[in-house]
C-alpha positions in Angstrom: 75.9 80.4 84.5 76.8 83.7 86.3 79.9 83.8 89.1 81.2 86.6 91.1 84.8 86.9 91.9 85.5 89.3 94.6 88.5 88.4 96.8 90.7 90.9 98.7 94.5 91.2 98.6 96.3 87.9 99.5 99.2 90.5 101.7 102.8 90.0 100.0 101.4 87.2 97.6 98.7 88.8 95.1 96.8 92.0 94.7 93.1 91.5 94.9 92.9 91.7 91.1 95.4 89.1 90.6 93.7 86.8 92.9 90.4 87.1 90.9 92.2 87.0 87.5 93.6 83.7 89.2 90.3 82.3 90.5 88.7 83.3 86.9 90.9 80.9 85.2 89.8 78.0 87.3 86.5 78.8 86.9 86.9 78.7 83.1 88.8 75.2 83.4 85.3 73.7 84.2 82.9 76.4 83.3 84.3 77.8 79.8 81.8 79.7 78.9 80.6 81.0 82.3 79.4 84.6 82.6 82.1 86.0 85.2 82.3 89.2 86.9 85.3 90.6 88.6 85.2 92.8 91.3 88.6 93.0 93.5 87.8 95.0 96.8 89.6 96.3 99.5 87.9 97.4 103.3 90.4 100.8 103.6 93.5 99.2 104.2 96.3 97.8 101.9 95.3 97.2 98.6 92.3 100.2 98.4 94.3 102.0 96.0 94.9 99.0 93.5 91.3 97.6 93.9 89.5 100.8 93.0 91.8 101.3 89.7 91.4 98.1 88.6 87.2 98.4 89.4 86.8 101.9 88.2 90.0 102.9 86.0 92.1 105.8 86.8 95.8 106.3 87.1 98.7 105.5 90.1 100.3 108.2 91.3 103.9 108.4 92.4 105.6 110.8 94.5 108.5 111.3 97.3 107.0 112.0 101.1 108.1 111.5 104.4 107.8 108.4 105.6 106.9 107.0 109.1 110.4 107.2 109.9 110.9 110.7 109.0 112.6 110.0 106.1 112.2 110.5 102.5 109.9 107.4 100.7 108.5 106.6 97.6 104.8 106.6 97.7 101.7 106.3 95.2 98.3 107.0 95.4 95.3 106.7 93.5 93.0 109.0 91.0 90.2 108.2 89.6 88.3 110.0 86.7 90.8 113.0 87.1 88.8 114.2 90.2 89.0 111.7 93.0 92.1 110.9 94.7 92.3 107.4 96.5 95.4 107.5 99.7 96.1 104.5 101.8 97.8 105.3 104.9 99.2 101.7 104.9 101.7 103.2 101.7 102.4 106.3 103.5 102.9 105.1 107.2 102.1 101.4 107.1 103.4 99.0 109.7 104.7 96.9 106.9 107.3 99.8 105.5 108.8 99.9 109.2 111.4 97.8 109.6 110.6 95.4 112.9 113.3 97.2 115.4 112.3 100.5 114.1 108.8 100.2 115.1 108.3 103.0 118.2 105.1 104.9 118.4 106.4 107.5 120.2 108.8 108.6 117.0 106.8 107.2 113.7 104.7 109.9 112.0 101.8 110.4 109.6 103.4 113.4 108.1 103.6 111.7 105.0 99.4 110.8 104.6 99.2 115.2 104.6 101.6 115.9 101.7 100.0 113.0 99.8 97.0 115.3 100.1 98.8 118.5 99.3 100.5 116.6 96.1 96.3 115.8 95.1 95.7 119.4 96.1 98.2 120.2 93.5 96.6 118.5 90.9 93.5 120.1 91.6 91.8 117.0 93.0 88.9 118.2 95.4 87.3 114.7 96.5 89.5 112.1 98.6 88.9 108.6 99.7 91.2 107.9 102.2 91.7 104.5 103.8 92.8 103.5 107.4 94.2 100.2 107.6 97.4 98.9 108.2 98.9 101.9 110.2 102.0 101.8 112.2 101.8 105.4 113.7 99.8 105.7 117.0 100.4 109.6 116.6 96.5 110.9 116.4 97.2 112.4 113.4 99.1 114.7 114.6 101.6 114.3 111.4 99.2 114.4 108.5 97.4 117.5 110.6 101.0 119.6 110.4 101.9 118.5 107.4 98.6 120.3 105.9 99.5 123.7 108.0 98.0 122.9 111.2 100.0 124.5 113.9 100.5 122.5 116.7 102.8 123.7 119.6 104.1 122.9 123.1 104.0 125.2 126.4 107.1 127.0 124.8 105.2 128.1 121.6 107.3 125.9 119.5 106.3 123.3 117.1 105.8 119.6 118.8 108.0 116.7 117.5 106.9 113.7 115.4 105.1 110.7 116.6 103.5 110.0 120.2 105.9 112.4 121.8 104.7 115.3 119.9 101.4 114.1 121.1 102.6 114.1 124.8 103.7 118.2 124.7 101.0 119.2 122.5 99.5 122.4 124.2 97.9 124.3 121.5 96.3 123.9 117.9 95.8 126.5 115.5 93.8 126.0 111.7 94.8 129.8 111.0 97.4 128.6 108.4 96.2 125.4 107.2 96.0 125.1 103.4 92.8 126.5 102.7 92.0 124.2 99.6 91.2 121.6 102.5 88.4 123.5 103.6 86.5 123.3 99.9 87.3 119.6 99.5 85.1 116.2 100.3 86.6 113.5 102.6 85.5 110.2 102.7 87.0 107.9 105.1 87.3 104.0 104.5 88.0 102.1 107.9 88.0 98.7 108.8 87.8 99.0 112.2 85.3 101.5 114.3 87.4 101.5 117.7 87.2 104.8 119.7 90.0 107.4 120.7 90.4 106.3 124.1 90.2 103.7 126.6 90.8 99.8 126.8 88.8 99.0 123.2 90.5 102.8 121.8 93.3 102.6 119.5 96.2 102.6 121.4 95.0 100.0 123.3 94.0 97.7 121.2 96.7 98.0 118.5 99.5 99.8 119.9 101.5 97.0 120.9 101.1 95.5 117.6 103.0 98.8 116.6 106.1 98.5 118.9 104.5 99.9 122.3 104.9 98.3 125.3 102.4 98.1 128.4 104.0 101.6 130.0 104.0 103.3 126.6 100.4 102.4 126.0 99.5 104.1 129.3 101.3 107.3 128.3 99.9 107.5 125.0 96.1 106.9 125.7 96.7 109.5 128.2 98.4 111.9 126.1 95.5 111.3 123.3 92.8 112.0 126.2 94.9 115.6 126.5 94.8 115.3 122.8 91.3 115.1 122.4 90.4 117.9 125.0 92.9 120.4 123.2 91.2 119.9 119.8 87.8 120.1 121.3 89.0 123.4 123.0 91.0 125.0 120.2 89.1 123.2 117.1 85.6 123.0 118.9 85.2 119.7 118.0 84.1 116.5 120.0 86.1 113.3 119.0 86.4 111.4 122.0 83.1 109.4 121.5 83.0 108.9 118.1 83.0 105.8 116.2 85.9 105.2 114.4 88.1 108.1 116.1 90.7 105.5 117.2 91.2 104.1 113.4 95.1 103.8 112.4 96.3 105.3 115.8 94.0 108.3 116.1 94.1 109.1 112.2 90.4 108.8 112.3 89.9 111.4 115.0 92.6 114.1 112.8 90.4 113.5 109.8 87.0 113.8 111.8 88.7 117.2 113.5 90.9 119.0 110.4 88.9 117.9 107.3 85.4 117.4 108.6 85.5 114.0 107.3 82.9 111.5 107.0 84.1 107.8 108.2 82.0 104.8 106.5 82.7 101.2 106.8 85.6 100.4 104.4 83.7 97.6 102.7 80.9 99.3 102.5 82.0 102.1 100.7 84.1 100.2 98.3 81.1 97.8 97.6 79.1 101.0 96.6 81.7 102.5 94.8 82.0 99.6 92.2 78.3 98.7 92.6 79.1 95.4 94.0 75.4 94.5 95.0 74.1 95.2 91.4 76.7 92.8 89.7 75.8 90.0 92.9 72.3 90.1 91.8 71.2 86.8 89.8 74.6 85.2 90.5 74.6 81.5 90.9 77.7 81.5 93.1 80.5 84.1 95.0 84.0 83.6 95.1 85.6 86.0 97.4 88.8 85.2 100.0 92.1 87.0 101.7 95.1 85.6 102.8 94.5 84.9 106.1 90.8 84.6 107.6 90.4 84.5 111.4 87.5 85.2 113.9 88.6 89.0 113.4 86.8 88.5 109.7 83.8 88.9 111.1 84.1 92.5 112.2 83.7 94.5 109.0 86.1 93.0 106.9 85.8 92.7 103.0 85.4 89.3 102.9 82.3 89.0 105.5 81.1 92.1 103.6 81.0 90.4 100.3 79.1 88.0 101.5 76.4 89.7 103.7 75.6 91.4 100.2 75.6 88.1 98.3 73.6 86.7 101.4 70.6 89.4 100.7 70.1 87.8 97.1 70.5 84.0 98.2 73.8 83.3 96.4 76.4 81.0 97.7 79.2 82.3 99.0 83.0 79.9 98.8 85.6 81.8 100.2 89.5 81.2 99.8 92.5 82.2 101.7 96.1 81.0 102.7 95.2 80.3 106.8 92.1 79.3 107.8 92.0 80.4 111.5 88.1 80.6 112.1 86.9 78.9 115.0 83.7 80.6 115.3 80.6 79.4 113.5 79.8 83.4 113.7 81.6 83.8 110.0 79.3 81.3 108.6 76.3 83.0 110.1 76.8 86.4 107.9 76.8 84.5 104.3 79.8 82.5 104.0 78.8 78.7 103.0 82.6 76.9 102.9 86.3 78.2 103.7 89.1 76.5 101.2 92.9 77.2 102.4 95.3 77.2 99.1 97.5 74.6 100.1 97.5 70.7 98.6 100.4 69.4 100.2 102.7 70.5 103.3 104.5 73.5 102.0 106.3 76.7 103.9 105.1 80.2 104.2 107.3 81.1 101.4 106.4 78.8 99.0 102.6 79.2 99.5 103.0 82.7 99.1 105.2 82.6 96.1 103.1 80.2 94.2 99.6 81.9 95.4 98.6 82.4 91.5 99.0 78.7 91.0 97.4 77.2 94.2 94.4 79.4 93.7 93.4 78.2 90.4 93.7 75.2 91.7 91.5 75.3 94.2 89.0 77.4 92.4 88.9 74.5 89.8 87.9 71.6 92.6 85.2 74.4 94.1 83.7 74.6 91.0 83.7 70.7 90.0 81.6 70.4 93.4 79.6 72.9 92.6 78.7 72.8 88.9 78.6 68.5 90.0 75.8 69.9 92.8 74.3 72.8 91.0 73.1 70.3 88.0 
């Protein structure tokens, strides 16, 4: 029996790899000699670096960068085969590394993302994968660009400040002093969202509030982002207003398009391609996937449904495991997921569930396999 295990991370509980190992243990209690293939996955958000290192091999590099609050922090990125850097926006300026009382997109910066790129350039890297999920900033990637040497100035000719405040005063952009090595690089962007830069469906309106923006701030930032896009088109010669994914990560997607000449890909499609997930799924009898929380948004370009769609192509049943099942829309089942099981086996606190995620995952997987094997045989 061939079983493919391809979970995303269970946020703050298990990495994708840890979840996959736990699922495998549950499988082998029922089918000891199963042909098990573990393919940890991600969609461009937190866990992308680790998922690709676990799947493809590589090393994790740690360095100091400027964090989202403008202070030094330790940060990591991955290097695959000594030639490709994998950078997570979530690690450099993620929402989870900003204390709730400090979340203010007028001030938080993406500067550290640019510093990670520079660090990788210094190691001779010229190919990059950048995951945009989990950002805690809304600066249009202005900080990232500044770190790369892009000169962004106000009406007086002075460099603009960090964050949305800088975005609001930006008046001129010059790429003359940008690190020349960037032009020799290939940048592939993994994004779990497709939001445009502006408007009610744009990154600011949709994600700004969770980053600390009140209603007035959202209006100001969206207006500033529109002005920023006009300056980019005028000074850089690239139109980004209507580009799909430009609003991802608080506009870092737009900066990647404008300053890095990057290509934006649906995150799960890109990770699946790199890990050759489709080749592994072909001929399988069952696919196990999962993530920390599943809701109706899981249907839109997320890792779990990306796995399910691949499995559906090969007519392989899919079971998803999750810490919290908030799905009330049948659309997710139309995308290839056959059933969703929650990890909890009794009333328990969130803290207890997260601390015992590995054991709970093993147990629910064991039960799923008991049912599956009975049905299959």
